[in-house]
C-alpha positions as CSV (number, residue, x, y, z in Angstrom):
1,M,91.9,125.9,99.0
2,S,91.6,127.9,102.2
3,I,92.8,126.6,105.5
4,E,90.8,127.3,108.6
5,P,92.4,128.3,111.9
6,D,92.0,124.8,113.2
7,G,94.3,123.5,110.4
8,F,91.6,121.7,108.4
9,P,90.6,122.8,104.8
10,R,87.3,124.4,104.4
11,E,86.4,122.3,101.4
12,S,85.2,118.7,101.9
13,Q,86.9,115.9,100.0
14,V,86.9,112.1,100.1
15,D,90.2,110.6,100.9
16,R,91.1,107.0,100.0
17,W,93.0,104.7,102.4
18,R,94.4,101.3,102.0
19,R,94.6,98.9,104.9
20,K,98.2,98.2,106.0
21,P,99.1,94.6,106.3
22,V,98.7,93.9,110.0
23,T,98.2,90.8,112.2
24,V,95.6,90.9,114.9
25,E,94.6,88.4,117.5
26,A,91.0,87.2,118.0
27,M,89.2,84.7,120.2
28,R,85.7,83.5,119.4
29,W,82.9,83.9,122.0
30,S,81.4,80.5,122.4
31,G,79.1,81.3,125.2
32,W,81.1,79.2,127.6
33,N,84.6,80.8,127.5
34,L,84.2,84.1,129.4
35,D,87.1,83.3,131.7
36,D,89.4,82.7,128.7
37,L,88.2,85.9,127.0
38,D,88.8,87.8,130.2
39,V,92.4,86.6,130.3
40,F,92.8,87.3,126.6
41,T,91.6,90.9,127.0
42,G,93.5,91.5,130.3
43,G,90.2,92.0,132.2
44,G,87.9,94.9,132.6
45,V,86.6,95.2,129.1
46,L,83.9,92.6,129.1
47,R,80.4,92.6,130.5
48,L,78.0,89.7,130.4
49,H,74.2,89.7,130.3
50,S,72.7,86.5,131.5
51,D,69.5,85.9,129.5
52,P,70.3,85.3,126.7
53,P,74.0,85.1,127.2
54,L,75.2,88.3,125.4
55,L,78.6,89.7,125.8
56,D,79.5,93.4,125.5
57,V,83.0,94.5,124.7
58,W,84.4,97.9,125.7
59,N,86.0,99.6,122.7
60,S,88.5,102.2,124.1
61,Q,88.7,104.0,120.7
62,G,85.0,104.6,120.4
63,E,84.5,104.8,124.1
64,A,81.5,102.6,124.0
65,W,80.2,99.1,124.8
66,I,79.7,97.1,121.7
67,P,77.5,93.9,121.7
68,C,79.4,90.7,120.7
69,P,76.9,88.0,119.7
70,Y,77.5,84.3,120.2
71,G,79.9,83.0,117.5
72,H,81.5,86.4,116.9
73,S,85.1,87.0,117.9
74,V,86.7,89.5,120.2
75,V,89.6,91.1,118.3
76,R,92.6,92.9,119.7
77,G,93.3,95.7,117.3
78,V,96.5,97.5,116.3
79,L,96.0,100.2,119.0
80,D,95.5,97.5,121.7
81,E,91.7,98.2,121.6
82,F,89.1,95.4,121.5
83,Y,86.1,95.1,119.3
84,P,83.7,92.3,118.2
85,A,83.8,91.0,114.6
86,S,81.6,88.5,112.8
87,P,83.2,85.5,111.1
88,A,82.3,87.1,107.8
89,A,84.0,90.4,108.7
90,L,87.2,88.6,109.9
91,A,87.3,86.6,106.7
92,A,86.8,89.7,104.6
93,M,89.5,91.7,106.3
94,F,92.1,89.1,107.3
95,D,93.7,85.8,106.3
96,P,94.6,83.3,109.0
97,A,98.1,84.0,110.2
98,V,100.4,81.0,110.3
99,D,102.9,81.2,113.1
100,D,105.5,78.7,111.9
101,G,108.5,80.9,112.5
102,V,109.0,81.6,108.8
103,V,109.4,85.3,108.0
104,R,107.3,86.2,105.0
105,W,108.2,89.2,102.8
106,D,105.5,91.4,101.3
107,V,107.3,92.2,98.1
108,T,106.6,91.5,94.5
109,R,108.9,89.8,91.9
110,V,109.1,93.2,90.1
111,Q,110.3,94.9,93.2
112,V,112.9,92.2,93.8
113,I,114.1,92.5,90.2
114,D,114.3,96.3,90.4
115,A,116.4,96.1,93.6
116,L,118.7,93.4,92.1
117,R,119.2,95.4,88.9
118,E,120.7,98.1,91.1
119,V,122.9,95.5,92.7
120,V,123.9,94.2,89.3
121,A,124.7,97.7,88.0
122,T,126.7,98.6,91.2
123,F,128.7,95.4,91.5
124,G,128.7,94.1,87.9
125,L,127.0,90.7,88.8
126,A,124.9,88.3,86.8
127,D,121.4,88.9,85.3
128,A,119.0,90.4,87.8
129,S,116.1,88.1,86.8
130,V,118.1,85.0,87.7
131,L,119.1,86.5,91.0
132,A,115.5,87.5,91.7
133,D,114.2,84.0,91.0
134,S,116.9,82.5,93.3
135,L,116.1,85.0,96.1
136,L,112.4,84.4,95.8
137,A,113.0,80.7,96.0
138,V,114.8,81.1,99.3
139,L,112.2,83.5,100.6
140,D,109.5,81.0,99.7
141,G,111.3,78.3,101.6
142,N,112.1,76.4,98.4
143,T,115.8,76.0,98.4
144,A,115.8,73.6,95.5
145,R,117.3,75.1,92.4
146,R,114.9,76.5,89.8
147,P,115.7,75.9,86.1
């Protein structure tokens, strides 16, 4: 593969990317909540057309006004940009985030067992599977003992 002076390869290829787990904030455009949306966005990124009531959202990443139909949400993205999203798009990309103060860990049981096996080997402790089940119970908020 030859590299061009701009640093990009000459050959084209398709790269695959997986979305990182992120939390975004969104507020639905009801047709009546322009003031709330203006506060949510910090001002200066919304423009309203009066007939029919159509909202445009300024997307700083794409440097363009994007229409936000009634019933769609204005989303604050990970780069602090704003963009409209339909209810179906939000549901496909995100799960509702529950802000109950509980820290959730994005690890699998296998990852926990592997990490605990290292602890067992290093410190000569009990079986890693038993430790993993106990740790997962605490992380899940279930402090009752598992059999």
